[in-house]
C-alpha positions as CSV (number, residue, x, y, z in Angstrom):
1,X,96.9,-160.8,-281.1
2,X,98.7,-157.5,-282.1
3,X,99.5,-157.4,-285.8
4,X,101.2,-154.0,-285.9
5,X,103.6,-154.1,-282.9
6,X,106.3,-156.1,-284.7
7,X,107.3,-157.4,-288.1
8,X,105.5,-160.6,-287.1
9,X,102.1,-160.9,-285.4
10,X,102.4,-160.9,-281.5
11,X,100.1,-163.3,-279.6
12,X,99.5,-163.0,-275.8
13,X,98.1,-166.2,-274.4
14,X,97.4,-167.0,-270.7
15,X,98.3,-170.7,-270.9
16,X,101.3,-171.2,-268.6
17,X,100.0,-173.5,-265.9
18,X,102.6,-173.3,-263.1
19,X,103.7,-169.7,-263.4
20,X,103.2,-166.7,-261.1
21,X,103.6,-162.9,-261.1
22,X,104.8,-162.9,-257.5
23,X,107.9,-165.0,-257.9
24,X,110.0,-162.9,-255.5
25,X,107.7,-163.5,-252.6
26,X,110.0,-166.2,-251.4
27,X,111.8,-163.3,-249.6
28,X,108.6,-162.6,-247.6
29,X,108.4,-166.2,-246.4
30,X,112.1,-166.1,-245.4
31,X,111.5,-162.8,-243.5
32,X,108.6,-164.3,-241.7
33,X,110.5,-167.5,-240.9
34,X,113.3,-165.4,-239.4
35,X,111.0,-163.2,-237.3
36,X,108.5,-166.0,-236.4
37,X,105.8,-163.3,-236.7
38,X,102.8,-165.1,-238.2
39,X,103.3,-168.1,-235.9
40,X,103.3,-165.8,-232.8
41,X,100.3,-163.9,-234.0
42,X,98.4,-167.1,-234.9
43,X,99.1,-168.6,-231.4
44,X,97.1,-165.7,-230.0
45,X,93.9,-166.4,-231.9
46,X,91.4,-168.8,-230.4
47,X,90.0,-171.3,-232.9
48,X,86.4,-172.3,-232.0
49,X,85.7,-174.2,-235.1
50,X,84.9,-178.0,-235.2
51,X,88.3,-179.6,-235.8
52,X,86.8,-182.3,-238.1
53,X,85.5,-179.6,-240.5
54,X,88.5,-177.4,-240.6
55,X,90.0,-177.1,-244.1
56,X,92.3,-174.2,-243.5
57,X,94.2,-173.9,-240.2
58,X,94.4,-170.5,-238.4
59,X,98.0,-170.1,-239.3
60,X,97.3,-170.6,-243.0
61,X,94.5,-168.1,-242.9
62,X,96.6,-165.5,-241.1
63,X,99.5,-166.0,-243.5
64,X,97.2,-165.7,-246.5
65,X,96.0,-162.3,-245.3
66,X,99.4,-161.0,-244.2
67,X,101.3,-162.1,-247.3
68,X,98.4,-160.8,-249.4
69,X,98.6,-157.4,-247.8
70,X,102.4,-157.3,-248.4
71,X,102.0,-158.3,-252.1
72,X,99.3,-155.7,-252.8
73,X,96.2,-157.7,-252.3
74,X,94.6,-156.0,-249.3
75,X,91.0,-157.2,-249.7
76,X,89.5,-160.7,-249.3
77,X,88.3,-160.6,-252.9
78,X,91.9,-159.8,-254.0
79,X,93.4,-162.7,-252.1
80,X,90.8,-165.1,-253.3
81,X,91.7,-164.3,-256.9
82,X,95.1,-165.7,-256.5
83,X,94.0,-168.8,-254.6
84,X,95.3,-171.1,-257.2
85,X,98.6,-169.2,-257.7
86,X,101.5,-171.7,-257.2
87,X,103.6,-169.1,-255.3
88,X,100.9,-168.3,-252.9
89,X,100.4,-172.0,-252.2
90,X,104.1,-172.3,-251.6
91,X,104.1,-169.5,-249.1
92,X,101.6,-171.6,-247.1
93,X,103.8,-174.7,-247.3
94,X,101.5,-176.3,-249.9
95,X,102.6,-178.1,-253.0
96,X,102.6,-175.4,-255.7
97,X,101.2,-177.7,-258.4
98,X,99.0,-180.2,-256.7
99,X,98.3,-178.5,-253.4
100,X,94.9,-177.4,-252.2
101,X,93.7,-173.9,-253.2
102,X,93.8,-171.1,-250.7
103,X,90.8,-170.1,-248.7
104,X,87.9,-168.3,-250.5
105,X,86.6,-164.8,-249.8
106,X,83.7,-166.0,-247.5
107,X,86.2,-168.1,-245.4
108,X,88.4,-165.1,-245.0
109,X,85.5,-162.9,-244.1
110,X,84.4,-165.3,-241.4
111,X,88.0,-165.5,-240.2
112,X,88.3,-161.7,-239.8
113,X,85.0,-161.4,-238.1
114,X,85.7,-164.3,-235.7
115,X,88.4,-162.6,-233.6
116,X,87.6,-161.4,-230.0
117,X,88.9,-158.4,-228.2
118,X,91.1,-160.7,-226.1
119,X,92.6,-162.3,-229.2
120,X,93.4,-158.8,-230.6
121,X,95.1,-157.6,-227.4
122,X,97.3,-160.6,-227.3
123,X,98.1,-160.5,-231.0
124,X,99.0,-156.8,-230.8
125,X,101.3,-157.5,-227.9
126,X,102.9,-160.4,-229.8
127,X,103.6,-158.1,-232.7
128,X,105.3,-155.6,-230.4
129,X,107.4,-158.3,-228.7
130,X,108.4,-159.9,-232.0
131,X,109.8,-156.6,-233.4
132,X,111.6,-155.8,-230.2
133,X,113.1,-159.3,-229.8
134,X,114.4,-159.1,-233.4
135,X,116.0,-155.7,-232.8
136,X,117.5,-156.9,-229.6
137,X,119.0,-160.0,-231.4
138,X,120.3,-157.8,-234.2
139,X,122.2,-155.6,-231.7
140,X,123.4,-158.3,-229.3
141,X,127.0,-157.5,-229.9
142,X,126.7,-153.8,-229.4
143,X,124.9,-151.9,-226.7
144,X,121.9,-149.6,-227.2
145,X,122.3,-146.2,-225.5
146,X,118.9,-144.7,-226.4
147,X,115.5,-146.0,-227.5
148,X,113.0,-143.5,-228.9
149,X,109.2,-144.0,-229.1
150,X,107.2,-141.9,-231.5
151,X,103.4,-142.1,-231.5
152,X,101.0,-140.4,-233.9
153,X,97.4,-140.6,-235.1
154,X,96.1,-140.5,-238.6
155,X,92.7,-140.6,-240.4
156,X,91.3,-143.8,-241.8
157,X,88.5,-142.8,-244.1
158,X,85.6,-145.2,-244.3
159,X,83.0,-145.7,-247.1
160,X,80.0,-147.4,-245.5
161,X,78.3,-148.0,-242.2
162,X,81.3,-149.3,-240.3
163,X,80.8,-149.6,-236.5
164,X,82.2,-146.7,-234.5
165,X,83.1,-144.6,-237.5
166,X,82.1,-141.0,-237.2
167,X,82.3,-137.8,-239.1
168,X,85.4,-135.8,-238.2
169,X,85.5,-132.1,-238.9
170,X,89.3,-131.8,-239.3
171,X,89.5,-134.5,-241.9
172,X,86.0,-133.7,-243.4
173,X,85.0,-137.3,-243.7
174,X,83.6,-140.3,-241.8
175,X,86.7,-142.1,-240.5
176,X,88.5,-144.0,-237.8
177,X,91.5,-142.5,-236.0
178,X,94.2,-145.2,-235.6
179,X,97.1,-144.7,-233.2
180,X,100.5,-145.9,-234.5
181,X,103.7,-146.4,-232.5
182,X,107.2,-146.6,-233.8
183,X,110.6,-147.3,-232.1
184,X,114.1,-146.3,-233.2
185,X,117.5,-146.9,-231.7
186,X,120.3,-144.4,-231.1
187,X,120.8,-142.3,-234.2
188,X,119.5,-144.8,-236.7
189,X,117.1,-143.4,-239.3
190,X,114.8,-146.4,-239.5
191,X,111.7,-146.4,-237.3
192,X,110.1,-149.8,-236.7
193,X,106.4,-150.2,-236.3
194,X,105.5,-151.7,-233.0
195,X,101.9,-150.7,-232.3
196,X,98.7,-150.1,-234.4
197,X,95.5,-149.5,-232.5
198,X,92.2,-148.6,-234.2
199,X,90.1,-146.0,-232.5
200,X,86.6,-144.6,-233.1
201,X,86.3,-141.6,-235.4
202,X,85.2,-139.4,-232.5
203,X,88.0,-140.3,-230.2
204,X,90.1,-137.4,-228.8
205,X,93.9,-137.7,-229.5
206,X,94.6,-138.7,-225.8
207,X,92.3,-141.7,-225.8
208,X,94.3,-144.9,-225.3
209,X,97.6,-143.1,-225.5
210,X,98.8,-143.7,-221.9
211,X,97.8,-147.4,-222.1
212,X,99.7,-147.9,-225.2
213,X,102.7,-146.0,-223.9
214,X,102.7,-147.9,-220.6
215,X,102.8,-151.3,-222.5
216,X,105.5,-150.1,-224.9
217,X,107.7,-148.7,-222.2
218,X,107.5,-151.9,-220.2
219,X,108.3,-154.1,-223.2
220,X,111.2,-151.9,-224.2
221,X,112.7,-151.7,-220.8
222,X,112.5,-155.5,-220.3
223,X,114.7,-155.9,-223.4
224,X,117.0,-152.8,-223.2
225,X,117.3,-152.2,-219.4
226,X,120.4,-150.0,-219.7
227,X,119.1,-147.8,-222.5
228,X,117.7,-144.3,-222.0
229,X,114.1,-144.1,-223.1
230,X,112.8,-141.1,-224.9
231,X,109.2,-140.3,-226.0
232,X,108.3,-137.8,-228.7
233,X,104.7,-136.6,-229.3
234,X,103.0,-133.8,-231.3
235,X,100.8,-131.1,-230.0
236,X,97.5,-133.0,-230.0
237,X,98.5,-135.3,-227.1
238,X,99.4,-133.2,-224.0
239,X,97.2,-133.8,-221.0
240,X,97.8,-134.1,-217.2
241,X,97.5,-137.9,-217.4
242,X,100.3,-138.1,-220.0
243,X,102.8,-136.0,-218.1
244,X,101.9,-137.8,-214.9
245,X,102.8,-141.1,-216.6
246,X,106.0,-139.7,-218.2
247,X,107.2,-138.5,-214.8
248,X,106.2,-141.7,-213.1
249,X,108.0,-143.8,-215.8
250,X,111.1,-141.6,-215.6
251,X,111.6,-141.3,-219.3
252,X,112.9,-138.4,-221.4
253,X,110.2,-136.6,-223.3
254,X,109.9,-134.0,-226.0
255,X,106.2,-133.0,-226.5
256,X,104.8,-130.2,-228.5
257,X,102.2,-127.8,-227.0
258,X,99.4,-126.1,-228.8
259,X,99.4,-122.3,-228.7
260,X,97.5,-120.4,-226.0
261,X,97.6,-116.7,-224.8
262,X,100.2,-117.5,-222.0
263,X,102.6,-119.2,-224.4
264,X,102.2,-116.3,-226.9
265,X,103.1,-113.9,-224.1
266,X,106.2,-115.8,-223.1
267,X,107.3,-115.9,-226.8
268,X,107.0,-112.2,-227.3
269,X,110.7,-111.2,-226.9
270,X,111.7,-114.1,-229.2
271,X,109.2,-113.1,-231.9
272,X,110.5,-109.5,-231.8
273,X,114.0,-110.8,-232.2
274,X,113.0,-112.9,-235.1
275,X,111.4,-109.9,-236.8
276,X,114.6,-107.9,-236.4
277,X,116.7,-110.6,-238.2
278,X,117.3,-110.1,-241.8
279,X,118.2,-112.8,-244.2
280,X,117.3,-113.7,-247.8
281,X,113.8,-112.6,-248.9
282,X,112.4,-116.2,-248.6
283,X,114.7,-117.4,-245.8
284,X,113.2,-118.1,-242.3
285,X,115.5,-117.0,-239.5
286,X,114.5,-118.8,-236.3
287,X,115.2,-117.6,-232.8
288,X,115.3,-120.2,-230.0
289,X,114.6,-119.6,-226.4
290,X,113.3,-121.2,-223.2
291,X,111.1,-120.4,-220.2
292,X,109.5,-122.2,-217.3
293,X,105.9,-122.9,-217.8
294,X,103.1,-124.5,-215.7
295,X,99.6,-125.1,-217.0
296,X,96.7,-124.9,-214.5
297,X,96.3,-128.7,-214.6
298,X,100.0,-129.5,-214.1
299,X,101.5,-130.4,-210.8
300,X,104.9,-128.7,-211.5
301,X,106.8,-126.3,-213.7
302,X,108.4,-127.7,-216.8
303,X,111.0,-126.5,-219.3
304,X,109.4,-124.8,-222.3
305,X,111.4,-124.5,-225.6
306,X,110.3,-121.7,-227.9
307,X,111.1,-121.4,-231.6
308,X,110.1,-118.1,-233.2
309,X,110.6,-117.4,-236.8
310,X,109.1,-115.1,-239.5
311,X,108.0,-116.5,-242.8
312,X,108.6,-114.0,-245.6
313,X,107.1,-114.5,-249.0
314,X,107.1,-112.2,-252.1
315,X,104.0,-110.0,-252.2
316,X,102.8,-111.2,-248.7
317,X,103.1,-109.7,-245.3
318,X,105.5,-111.4,-242.9
319,X,103.9,-114.2,-240.9
320,X,104.9,-115.5,-237.4
321,X,105.6,-119.2,-237.1
322,X,106.0,-119.9,-233.4
323,X,106.3,-123.4,-232.0
324,X,106.4,-124.6,-228.4
325,X,107.9,-127.8,-227.0
326,X,107.9,-129.0,-223.4
327,X,110.7,-131.3,-222.3
328,X,112.6,-132.6,-219.3
329,X,116.0,-132.4,-221.1
330,X,117.5,-129.7,-219.0
331,X,121.1,-129.9,-220.3
332,X,120.4,-129.6,-224.0
333,X,120.4,-126.3,-225.8
334,X,116.9,-125.1,-227.0
335,X,118.0,-125.4,-230.7
336,X,119.1,-129.0,-230.0
337,X,115.9,-130.0,-228.2
338,X,113.8,-128.6,-231.0
339,X,115.8,-130.5,-233.6
340,X,115.2,-133.6,-231.6
341,X,111.5,-133.0,-231.8
342,X,111.6,-132.4,-235.5
343,X,113.1,-135.8,-236.1
344,X,109.7,-137.3,-235.2
345,X,108.6,-136.2,-238.7
346,X,110.1,-139.4,-240.0
347,X,107.2,-141.3,-238.5
348,X,104.9,-139.4,-240.8
349,X,106.8,-140.8,-243.7
350,X,106.2,-144.3,-242.3
351,X,102.5,-143.5,-242.0
352,X,102.4,-142.4,-245.6
353,X,103.9,-145.8,-246.6
354,X,101.3,-147.6,-244.5
355,X,98.4,-145.8,-246.1
356,X,99.7,-145.4,-249.7
357,X,101.7,-148.7,-250.2
358,X,100.2,-151.1,-247.7
359,X,96.6,-149.9,-247.8
360,X,96.4,-149.9,-244.0
361,X,93.2,-147.9,-244.2
362,X,91.3,-150.7,-246.1
363,X,89.1,-151.2,-243.0
364,X,85.9,-152.1,-244.8
365,X,84.3,-154.7,-242.5
366,X,81.2,-153.7,-240.7
367,X,82.4,-154.8,-237.2
368,X,84.9,-152.6,-235.4
369,X,86.9,-155.6,-234.0
370,X,87.2,-157.1,-237.5
371,X,88.6,-153.8,-238.7
372,X,91.1,-153.7,-235.8
373,X,92.2,-157.2,-237.0
374,X,92.6,-155.9,-240.5
375,X,94.8,-153.1,-239.2
376,X,96.9,-155.6,-237.3
377,X,97.3,-157.8,-240.5
378,X,98.4,-154.7,-242.4
379,X,100.9,-153.8,-239.6
380,X,102.3,-157.4,-239.7
381,X,102.8,-157.1,-243.5
382,X,104.6,-153.8,-243.0
383,X,106.9,-155.4,-240.4
384,X,107.8,-158.1,-242.8
385,X,108.7,-155.5,-245.5
386,X,110.7,-153.6,-243.0
387,X,112.6,-156.8,-242.2
388,X,113.2,-157.2,-246.0
389,X,114.4,-153.7,-246.2
390,X,116.9,-154.3,-243.3
391,X,118.4,-157.2,-245.3
392,X,119.3,-154.8,-248.1
393,X,122.1,-152.9,-246.4
394,X,124.8,-151.7,-248.8
395,X,122.5,-152.1,-251.8
396,X,120.7,-149.4,-253.8
397,X,117.4,-150.5,-252.2
398,X,118.6,-150.0,-248.6
399,X,116.3,-147.0,-248.2
400,X,113.7,-147.8,-250.8
401,X,110.0,-147.2,-250.2
402,X,107.7,-150.2,-249.7
403,X,106.2,-149.7,-253.2
404,X,109.6,-149.8,-254.8
405,X,110.6,-153.0,-252.8
406,X,107.4,-154.7,-253.9
407,X,107.9,-153.9,-257.6
408,X,111.7,-154.6,-257.6
409,X,111.9,-157.7,-255.5
410,X,108.5,-159.4,-255.1
411,X,106.5,-158.7,-258.4
412,X,108.7,-160.9,-260.6
413,X,107.4,-163.3,-263.2
414,X,108.4,-166.9,-262.5
415,X,107.8,-170.5,-263.5
416,X,107.7,-173.1,-260.7
417,X,108.8,-176.6,-261.3
418,X,108.2,-179.4,-258.8
419,X,110.2,-182.6,-258.8
420,X,110.6,-185.5,-256.4
421,X,113.6,-183.9,-254.7
422,X,113.1,-180.1,-254.9
423,X,111.0,-177.1,-256.0
424,X,112.7,-174.8,-258.4
425,X,111.5,-171.2,-258.9
426,X,112.7,-170.0,-262.3
427,X,113.0,-166.2,-262.2
428,X,113.6,-163.9,-265.1
429,X,117.2,-164.2,-266.3
430,X,117.5,-160.5,-267.1
431,X,115.7,-159.2,-264.0
432,X,116.9,-155.6,-263.3
433,X,117.2,-156.1,-259.5
434,X,118.8,-159.6,-259.4
435,X,121.8,-158.6,-257.3
436,X,119.8,-156.9,-254.5
437,X,117.4,-159.9,-254.6
438,X,120.3,-162.3,-254.1
439,X,121.7,-160.1,-251.3
440,X,118.4,-160.2,-249.5
441,X,118.0,-163.9,-249.9
442,X,121.4,-164.6,-248.4
443,X,120.8,-162.2,-245.5
444,X,117.4,-163.9,-244.7
445,X,118.9,-167.3,-244.5
446,X,119.4,-168.5,-248.0
447,X,122.6,-170.0,-249.3
448,X,124.8,-168.9,-252.2
449,X,124.8,-171.2,-255.2
């Protein structure tokens, strides 16, 4: 009770039996139904349990984890706390009032630790195919001219004795190094997550790269055979095996190169030209050029794009900022090629969303494969939220971050009433984002009242 907040005493009582704080989560279930994502993932998981003792089917366990991740409950303990929530029951097709409670934390832990490497490979491929199939269906009435693949790694800090976690000097912590892949179409800004592979903390950047690229290129070409395929990578990935695959696959590529003495020598005239340019005191004036370059381990010369600029700051000496990009785009101007490479920075924003808003890095199981499964569940949750965001075109939330989508559309107080004929979810009458919510509901298969 609060006696000083109003003219009358204010009482707060937790006594509403059939209410939820996740009333907007119906949109998640609608997005999943449209994609068929959880069903496809669950079909990849072998169930070795005794059928007579199974209380929670594999599909329900998977949905409980994926929906929990999307709603801000990344841990098994978190999901178990809402096991009696009527909305979470409804998401699993259970009666909101009388239905059986969701799985407990020990059950979820056994579920995560029961997956095999074969299950994970099949499930990862199913996630990729599900996203690509949906994007193909979305563009069935208009052709796709270009598909771009962006891959990047990030750190996943661990706090325990997780299997295959190691100390990494660059990130100054014990961690995993997951590899994430994104796909984008033509000039669209949205990058869709299609791959999430957990790797040991001591893995070099190139480990697993060609295998993931080979699978993604095959899946994309099967669905978009007439589209040009482009690959963008940062400076940690170049190696002979990578360029051999890119040449073999006949794809366009824009790949950054780390600095070395030969590249520095090739860039000398452009750096001198950049020093001679004069602009505003804090304005960088880049100079673009190109050269032919062949590393000792390469089988041929390749086109090298050079960007030289001088960073000038008050009370500091001028500093060179030289960048190198290797490409097989021979007709594009150097400035254009470098701008194409810079667009891959959008994938870093997606990674920030995955880590900050989805808690992708909550890999706290002791087994490596269990943590790979957790990463896959987090990726599936992000795919559902991206589908939700795609349904919000021409609304103020069309480019909203995942955190904003969750607060505006999913975290809504609601009362659920079950009758013989229907289930009614009573949402707040004065909800600030009612109109975008209705737009998303209709776009995801709902009907207007």
